[in-house]
BATOR-699298 format. One line per field, with one value per residue (C-alpha): residue number from 1; residue in three letters; x, y, z. Coordinates in Angstrom, 2 decimals, decimal comma. Example, Ala and Ser with C-alpha at 12.3 -4.5 7.8 and 13.67 -1.06 7.14 Angstrom:
% BATOR-699298
i	[1 / 2]
aa	[ala / ser]
xx	[12,30 / 13,67]
yy	[-4,50 / -1,06]
zz	[7,80 / 7,14]
//
This chain:
% BATOR-699298
i	[1 / 2 / 3 / 4 / 5 / 6 / 7 / 8 / 9 / 10 / 11 / 12 / 13 / 14 / 15 / 16 / 17 / 18 / 19 / 20 / 21 / 22 / 23 / 24 / 25 / 26 / 27 / 28 / 29 / 30 / 31 / 32 / 33 / 34 / 35 / 36 / 37 / 38 / 39 / 40 / 41 / 42 / 43 / 44 / 45 / 46 / 47 / 48 / 49 / 50 / 51 / 52 / 53 / 54 / 55 / 56 / 57 / 58 / 59 / 60 / 61 / 62 / 63 / 64 / 65 / 66 / 67 / 68 / 69 / 70 / 71 / 72 / 73 / 74 / 75 / 76 / 77 / 78 / 79 / 80 / 81 / 82 / 83 / 84 / 85 / 86 / 87 / 88 / 89 / 90 / 91 / 92 / 93 / 94 / 95 / 96 / 97 / 98 / 99 / 100 / 101 / 102 / 103 / 104 / 105 / 106 / 107 / 108 / 109 / 110 / 111 / 112 / 113 / 114 / 115 / 116 / 117 / 118 / 119 / 120 / 121 / 122 / 123 / 124 / 125 / 126 / 127 / 128 / 129 / 130 / 131 / 132 / 133 / 134 / 135 / 136 / 137 / 138 / 139 / 140 / 141 / 142 / 143 / 144 / 145 / 146 / 147 / 148 / 149 / 150 / 151 / 152 / 153 / 154 / 155 / 156 / 157 / 158 / 159 / 160 / 161 / 162 / 163 / 164 / 165 / 166 / 167 / 168 / 169 / 170 / 171 / 172 / 173 / 174 / 175 / 176 / 177 / 178 / 179 / 180 / 181 / 182 / 183]
aa	[met / asn / lys / arg / ser / phe / val / ile / val / val / leu / ser / ala / leu / cys / ile / thr / met / ile / leu / ala / val / pro / thr / asn / ser / leu / val / gly / tyr / tyr / asp / pro / trp / leu / asp / tyr / asn / asp / asp / gly / asp / ile / asp / met / val / asp / val / ala / ala / ser / ala / arg / ala / phe / gly / ser / tyr / gly / asp / pro / thr / lys / tyr / val / asn / val / thr / asn / trp / pro / val / ser / ser / gln / val / val / val / trp / tyr / phe / asp / pro / leu / pro / leu / leu / ala / lys / trp / ser / pro / ile / tyr / asn / ser / phe / gly / phe / cys / arg / met / his / ile / leu / val / thr / thr / arg / gly / leu / thr / gly / ser / glu / ser / val / thr / leu / arg / val / val / gly / lys / leu / cys / asn / val / asp / gly / gly / trp / ile / asp / val / ile / ala / tyr / thr / ile / thr / leu / thr / ala / thr / ser / asp / lys / lys / asp / ala / thr / ile / phe / val / pro / ser / glu / arg / phe / cys / phe / ala / ala / ile / asn / asn / asp / arg / ala / asp / ala / asp / ile / ser / leu / asn / phe / tyr / leu / thr / trp / ala]
xx	[-67,58 / -63,97 / -61,75 / -59,92 / -63,12 / -64,41 / -61,25 / -61,49 / -65,16 / -64,45 / -61,46 / -63,45 / -66,34 / -63,89 / -62,28 / -65,67 / -66,73 / -63,52 / -63,93 / -67,54 / -66,71 / -63,95 / -65,29 / -64,93 / -63,30 / -60,34 / -59,69 / -59,63 / -56,83 / -57,35 / -58,93 / -56,31 / -57,84 / -54,83 / -55,86 / -59,48 / -59,01 / -62,61 / -63,04 / -66,28 / -65,19 / -64,85 / -61,77 / -63,22 / -62,58 / -63,07 / -60,06 / -58,08 / -58,88 / -57,73 / -54,51 / -54,03 / -54,56 / -51,95 / -49,43 / -46,01 / -46,75 / -44,71 / -44,99 / -45,23 / -45,91 / -47,75 / -51,49 / -53,79 / -55,14 / -57,89 / -58,06 / -61,26 / -61,15 / -58,19 / -58,88 / -59,35 / -57,81 / -58,29 / -56,59 / -57,84 / -57,58 / -57,21 / -56,56 / -56,31 / -54,31 / -56,25 / -54,94 / -52,96 / -54,17 / -51,65 / -50,92 / -52,01 / -54,52 / -55,87 / -57,39 / -60,27 / -59,43 / -59,00 / -59,28 / -56,55 / -57,86 / -56,46 / -53,73 / -49,97 / -48,45 / -49,37 / -48,23 / -48,25 / -47,86 / -47,76 / -47,25 / -47,17 / -47,22 / -46,67 / -43,61 / -40,77 / -37,27 / -36,74 / -40,45 / -41,41 / -44,42 / -44,27 / -46,62 / -47,06 / -48,70 / -50,33 / -51,31 / -54,34 / -53,82 / -56,67 / -56,14 / -57,23 / -59,23 / -61,34 / -59,65 / -56,96 / -53,22 / -51,64 / -48,32 / -46,28 / -45,40 / -43,75 / -42,73 / -42,17 / -40,79 / -41,51 / -39,67 / -39,70 / -36,99 / -38,43 / -42,16 / -43,20 / -42,43 / -43,69 / -43,15 / -44,13 / -44,41 / -45,96 / -49,46 / -48,97 / -52,10 / -55,61 / -56,73 / -54,64 / -54,81 / -52,57 / -51,45 / -49,96 / -48,05 / -47,39 / -43,96 / -43,39 / -46,99 / -46,49 / -49,23 / -49,16 / -51,47 / -51,19 / -52,25 / -52,19 / -53,14 / -52,61 / -53,56 / -53,18 / -51,94 / -51,91 / -48,29]
yy	[-42,76 / -43,75 / -44,38 / -41,05 / -38,97 / -40,94 / -40,20 / -36,48 / -36,34 / -38,20 / -35,95 / -32,82 / -33,97 / -34,80 / -31,35 / -29,61 / -31,73 / -30,90 / -27,16 / -27,21 / -29,35 / -27,05 / -24,24 / -20,84 / -19,19 / -21,56 / -20,38 / -16,75 / -15,21 / -12,97 / -9,54 / -6,79 / -3,29 / -1,84 / -3,85 / -2,69 / 0,46 / 1,65 / 0,80 / -1,14 / -4,07 / -6,44 / -7,09 / -7,73 / -7,02 / -3,28 / -3,29 / -5,56 / -3,25 / -0,21 / -2,03 / -3,04 / 0,54 / 1,74 / -0,96 / 0,55 / 3,93 / 5,38 / 8,12 / 8,74 / 5,38 / 6,89 / 6,37 / 8,73 / 7,05 / 8,67 / 7,27 / 8,39 / 6,82 / 8,54 / 9,15 / 12,82 / 14,31 / 17,61 / 19,22 / 17,93 / 20,15 / 17,82 / 20,49 / 24,26 / 25,49 / 23,29 / 23,25 / 20,15 / 18,21 / 17,20 / 13,77 / 13,21 / 14,25 / 11,71 / 12,45 / 10,61 / 7,59 / 8,44 / 6,20 / 6,34 / 3,74 / 4,35 / 6,76 / 6,27 / 9,33 / 11,56 / 15,19 / 16,57 / 20,10 / 20,46 / 23,61 / 24,29 / 27,49 / 28,17 / 25,94 / 27,47 / 26,36 / 22,64 / 21,71 / 19,46 / 17,91 / 14,66 / 13,97 / 10,33 / 8,95 / 5,74 / 3,03 / 0,96 / -2,65 / -5,12 / -7,83 / -11,41 / -11,32 / -8,45 / -5,47 / -3,06 / -3,07 / 0,40 / 0,73 / 3,93 / 4,76 / 8,16 / 10,53 / 14,30 / 16,16 / 19,87 / 22,24 / 25,96 / 26,56 / 24,12 / 24,66 / 23,97 / 20,89 / 19,27 / 15,76 / 13,53 / 9,85 / 6,71 / 6,08 / 3,80 / 1,69 / 1,93 / 3,38 / 5,74 / 8,45 / 10,98 / 11,25 / 14,47 / 13,77 / 16,59 / 15,46 / 18,12 / 18,94 / 22,25 / 24,79 / 24,51 / 24,53 / 22,34 / 22,74 / 19,79 / 19,57 / 16,74 / 15,69 / 12,43 / 11,85 / 8,75 / 9,19]
zz	[-61,73 / -61,83 / -58,87 / -59,14 / -59,13 / -56,15 / -54,13 / -54,98 / -53,94 / -50,67 / -49,83 / -50,65 / -48,43 / -45,67 / -45,89 / -45,80 / -42,82 / -40,96 / -41,60 / -40,39 / -37,33 / -36,03 / -33,78 / -35,40 / -32,39 / -32,65 / -36,22 / -35,13 / -33,05 / -30,04 / -30,43 / -30,71 / -30,51 / -32,35 / -35,44 / -35,28 / -37,38 / -37,32 / -33,58 / -34,07 / -31,87 / -34,83 / -36,94 / -40,38 / -44,06 / -43,53 / -41,22 / -43,55 / -46,48 / -44,50 / -43,67 / -47,31 / -48,51 / -45,99 / -46,96 / -47,69 / -46,09 / -43,25 / -40,64 / -36,90 / -35,13 / -32,17 / -31,86 / -30,00 / -26,88 / -24,86 / -21,32 / -19,69 / -16,25 / -14,58 / -10,93 / -10,08 / -6,98 / -5,31 / -2,37 / 0,96 / 4,01 / 6,98 / 9,61 / 9,27 / 12,25 / 14,62 / 18,19 / 19,06 / 22,09 / 24,73 / 23,25 / 19,64 / 17,01 / 14,52 / 11,14 / 9,51 / 7,35 / 3,67 / 0,60 / -2,05 / -4,50 / -8,00 / -6,91 / -6,66 / -4,97 / -2,08 / -1,81 / 1,74 / 3,12 / 6,92 / 8,98 / 12,70 / 14,69 / 18,34 / 18,85 / 20,87 / 21,80 / 21,35 / 21,20 / 18,32 / 16,65 / 14,70 / 11,81 / 10,80 / 7,69 / 8,82 / 6,36 / 7,33 / 6,24 / 6,38 / 8,98 / 8,26 / 11,51 / 10,18 / 11,83 / 10,69 / 11,21 / 11,44 / 9,63 / 9,91 / 6,32 / 6,68 / 9,47 / 9,41 / 12,44 / 12,81 / 15,17 / 15,96 / 13,33 / 10,79 / 11,12 / 7,51 / 5,43 / 2,28 / 1,01 / -1,88 / -1,04 / -2,48 / -1,19 / 1,83 / 1,33 / -0,04 / 3,29 / 5,35 / 8,00 / 9,71 / 13,33 / 14,75 / 17,94 / 20,39 / 21,62 / 24,28 / 25,17 / 23,45 / 22,93 / 19,14 / 16,14 / 13,05 / 9,45 / 7,05 / 3,37 / 0,91 / -2,58 / -4,49 / -8,03 / -10,20 / -11,38]
//
């Protein structure tokens, strides 16, 4: 064997050794589901062939995306014309995980003159000591002339509740409904 053939054989063996020594996942880029045309979880020659067949074509660039885990909300009736106690009425604590906005409808009846009722949306923030910190996120004031209000706000925290405050110790009833949406 001459010197030239020996060098070619050694270089070829070295190249093959280097290819086999390098881990395969470093040769492959990250998985991009938009490149996996047949959605089998593997970008392979089937996907490359589909891309090659489509080369040079044009059309609408949108791709159908089916999101299946949207949170579902329904209307929650907190109070339905419940009588207000002399000081305040508190709701249960609700969970808003996965939602972004809260839609509120509150109505009172029985207010007269300058009497008023204040509704507060209270966010419950987790305290490092293990308890909860109440944060007033939104306030609605209802009067005899403005006895029905609705509002759309951002969800104050993952856990929240409502407080209806009877400002003038009026003999009033309150109705409160809400629902949550993700956008």
